[in-house]
N, C-alpha and C positions, 0 to 999 in steps of 0.2 A: 182920483187923487187921494193919497193917504191923509186921513184926518187925525191930527194929534190932539185937538181940543185944547190947545194952549195958545198963548200970545206970540209964540215963536213963528211969525210969518215967514221968516227966512228959511225955516225947514221946508216949507211948501215951495218956495220960489227957487231954491238953490239945488234941489234934487234933480238928477238927470232923468229925462223921460224914459219910460220903459219901452221895450220893443214888444211886438205883438205876441211872440211865442211864450211869454210869461217869465222869461229869465230876469225880468225887472225886479223880482223879489231880492235877488242878490245885490243888485245895484242900489235898490232902495236901502237895504241893510247897510251897505258901505257908506252911503250918504249920511245915514243917521249916525254912524260911528264917527265920521269925519267932523260933523257939526258938533257932536257932543264935547269934543276936546276943548272948544272955546266957551263952553257954558258953565256957569258957576253952580255950586251947591246942589239944591234939590233938582234943578233942571238936568244937571249932568247925570244924577242918579236915575232920573226918569228915562232919559234917552238911553242910558246903558241897559236898563231893564227892557225897554222896547227892542233894542238890538238883540239881547239874549232871547227874548220871546220869538223874534223872527227866525233866529237860527234854530231854535228848538222845534218850531212848528212847520218850517218850510219843508215840504216833502222832498226827499232826495231823488235825483234822477235814477233811472234804471241802469243796468249794466249789460244790456243786450248788444248784439251786433248792430242793430239799428241805432242805438244810442251812440255807438262809436262812429258811425257814419255821420250822424248829426254833428258831432264834435269836430270832425275832420273835413266836412263838406266845403266845396269851393264852387263859385259861380261857373256856369258853362262858358267856354271861350271858343276860339277858332279851332281848337282840337276836339271840341265836342263836349258832352256832359261830363260831370265828375264821375270818375270810375273808382269803385270801392273794392276792397279786398273782402271776398266772401268769408263769413264766419258761421260755423254751425249753430252758434247761439243767436242767430239773426233775430228771432222774435221771442226768445226765451223769457218767460215770466210776464209777457205782455198780454193783458186780458183785453180782447177787442170790445169796444164800447160803441153804442149807437150815437156817435157824435160826428158832426160834419164840420170840417175845417173850412170856415167861410173865408173867401178870398185867400186861399192857401198860398198862392204865389207871392203874397206880400210878406210872408214870413222870412226870417233870416235863412231858414233851410226849408224850401218847399218840399212837399210830399213826405220826406223822411221824418221830419219832426212830428207830423200828424200821426204817422204810423207808429212811431216810437211811443207816442202818448196813448196809443190804442184806438184812435179815431178810425172809423171804417169808411169815411167818406171825405173826399177832398174836392176842391173847386178850382177850375181854371177858366179864365176869360180869354177868348180867342178872337184874333183879327186876321182876316185873309189879306195876303199881299198879292200883287200882280203875278208873282212867281209861284203862287199857290202854297207858299209857306204860311204857317199858322203861328202868329206871334202871340205871346201871353202877356197881357197887361190889362189894367182896369180901363185905361183910356188910350186912344191911338197916340197921343202926344208923348206918352211915357214908354212906348214900345222900344225894344232894342233888338238887334238882329240875332243875338245869341240866345235870347230868352224865348224859346219856341215851345210849342206843345211837345215836340219830340224831345228836346234837350232837357226840359224840366219834368216831364211826366212819362211819355211813351217809352223812350229809351231806358230810363231807370226802371220802369215797371217791367219791361222786357228782360232786363238783366236779373231782376229779382225773381220773376216767374220762371226763368230758365234755371237759375241756381236752385230754386226750391223744387223744381221738377213737379209743378202742381198738377193735380188731377185734371184731365180734360173735362170740358163742360158736358160733353155727351155721355160721360160716365156718371151714373146716379150716385154711387158711393164715393164721397169726397174724402180721400185719405191725406191729401196734402194741399194746403192753401198757404196764404202768406202768414197766417198766425198759427203757431204750434198749439196754442190753447184751444183753438176751435177751427179746424181745417175747413169746415163748411162755410165759414164767413166769406162773403164776396165783398171785395173792396169796391166802393162806388166812385167813379170818376165823373163828376158833374161838369159838363162843358157848357159854359155860358157864351152863347153866340153873340158877339158884339157887332160884328159886321153883318151884312145881309145874309139871312139864313139860307136862301136858295142858292146863292153863289158859293157860300162856305161849305155847304153840305157835301158836295163831291170830293172836295179836298180832305175833309175829315174822314170820310169813308175810306179813301185811298190810304191815309196814314194809319187807320185802324186795321186794315185788311191783313197785314202780317200777323197781328195778334189773333184775328179771327181764324186765319189759316192754321194756327197752332192750337186751335180749340180752347182758348183761354177765356173768351168773352161769353157772357150770358147771351143767349139768343133764343128767338122764337121761330120755329120752322113752319108755322102755319097751323100746326096741330098741338104742339106742346112747347112749354117753356123749359129751357135747360140752363141751370145756374152754373156760371163759370166763376173762376177766381176773381174776375174783374167784370163789373157791370158799368156800362157807359150810358149816361143820361144826358139829354140835351135840354137846355133851358134858355131864357132870354129870347133871342130871335130864332131859336130852333124851329124849323118848319114842321108842324105837326102833319101836314099833308104828305110830306116826303117820308116821315116816320111811318105813317100808315101804308104808304105805297109799297114799301119793301116787306111784303106780307109773308114770304116763305124763307127769308134769310135776314130777319130783323135783329141787328146787334147794337143799335142805338135806340134807346127808349126815351120817353118824353117825361118832362116835369109838368104834370097837369096842374091847372089852377085849382087850388083847394076849395075856393068858394063855389066852383062850378063842377066839382068832382062827381056830383051825383049824376051828371049827364052820362048817358049810356055809352057815349063814344070813348070814354076813358076807362080802361081796364088793364089787367096785368099783361095782356098780349101786346100792348103798345106803350104802357106807362110804368114808371117805377115810383117816382115821388109825386106828391100832391102838395104844392107849396103856396105860401102867401105871405105878404108883409104883415107883421104883427099889428100895425096900426090899422091896416085895411080890414083885418080880421075882427078886431074887437074895439077899435077906437083908441083914444089917447090913454096912456097909462100914467097915473099919478104916483107920487112917492109912496103912497100907502099900499101900492100893489094892485093886483087884479080885484075888481069888484065881483060880487057873487054873480051878477049878470054876465060879466065878461068870462068868468070861469065856465058858466053854462054854455056860452057860445063856443068856447074852445073845445069843451067836451063833446059837443054835438059835431063839430067839424072833424075832430079826430076820429070819432066813431064812424062817420060816413066814409072817410078814407079807408079806415080799417076794414069796413065791410066790403069795400071794393078791392081789397088786397093791396092797397097802396100805402106808402110810407108818408105820413104827414110831416111837414117841416115848416117852421116859421122863421122868417128872416127879419132883421131890423128890430130885434128885441132890445130893450134898454141895456146899455153897457155901464151906466152909472146912474145913481150911486150903486156901489157894488152890492149892498144889502138888497136893493130892489132887484138887480139882475139875478141874484141868487134865489130870491123868492119866486121870480118868474120861472127860472130854470126848474126849481123844485116842483112847482105846480104843474108844469108841462110834463115832467117825468111821472108825477102822480096820475095825471090824466091819460098816460100811455102814448105820448107823442112818438111818432115813428122814428124821427131822427132829431137830435138836439143840435141846433145851429150855434156854433161857438166861434168866438174870436180869440179867447184866452184859453189855450190848450191846458196849461198847468192847472189853472183854477178849475176847469171843467173836469179834468180826468184824475188829478192827484190830490187836490185839497178836499178836506172835509168841509162842506159849505157852511156847516154850523160854526166853524172856527175861522171863517173869513173875516168876521168882525168881532173883536173882543174889546169890551170896555170902550166902545166908540172908535177903536183903532182898526183900520182896514189893513188886513195882513196879506191879502192876495188880490190879484186882479190888476187890470191896466188903469192908468190915470185917465 
């Protein structure tokens, strides 16, 4: 929550809550302007200065085809997923970044918003239905029939990969990927199995097979790993035994437990990520940030994963206070974390973290 360090408690209680994708900056600014109209003297001047500062420092959105999709996107319905008009500037000026869009389906615009921000990894939680459909939601109670893995992720990815005419995974020289700035970048689709893993596994493979048939997916053929434009990774209840079982045509990889990643069974032939909850990795974080001992633990964990060729990832990092979150983010990047797990796309990819807190005022981030 934005901290104004004044007695105006109404500023805190009357503002609209932000949404996850970071567009709260504009709403926060509007709320400040509206409230300032009824304040006298110095307070009015202070609020006006805050408003001007927000407008000045808020990073503008890009002008790519992906950003146009984000602006026009609609929820999937009985006619299927949102269909976009292809533009040649699809990913123009978007620099791919090692950030993971945590619980991506909660965003106002799943998938596209993360790609427009440059994040190269997105997360979808799936539930198996009796008809073998895969519904996307954090809990079963909030599932809806139109929000499926196909409608939110696989069909849109198929449309993008087709329009981009991406280089097949079996070709070593990658000339076309989803990002113009780096065609070699593979987008990661992290599938969090919420329903029983062994029951869900066949349905997932069936839905992924068309993308595998077109040679778009990263795969291991028993002797070599071939990087595709899209890499699929299973986590949650994903069955490691079934991941290993598919030895000569493996196109779903595992999210290995980071604290156990030294185990010889986890390597690049079967795993991609090595993840752990932040609290489990280093214990409780206080407002002062990471202690020297906690930093040493993180560095050791990250190094072990790196030596195995896996991408380290921490989930459950602090989201507030914003200054603490940014200190943790910065330290993880300094230590070489494989993928930064983020909820706030705008703060993670467009803000200068050193400008997120100015004179005690939080200028970016979620409440």
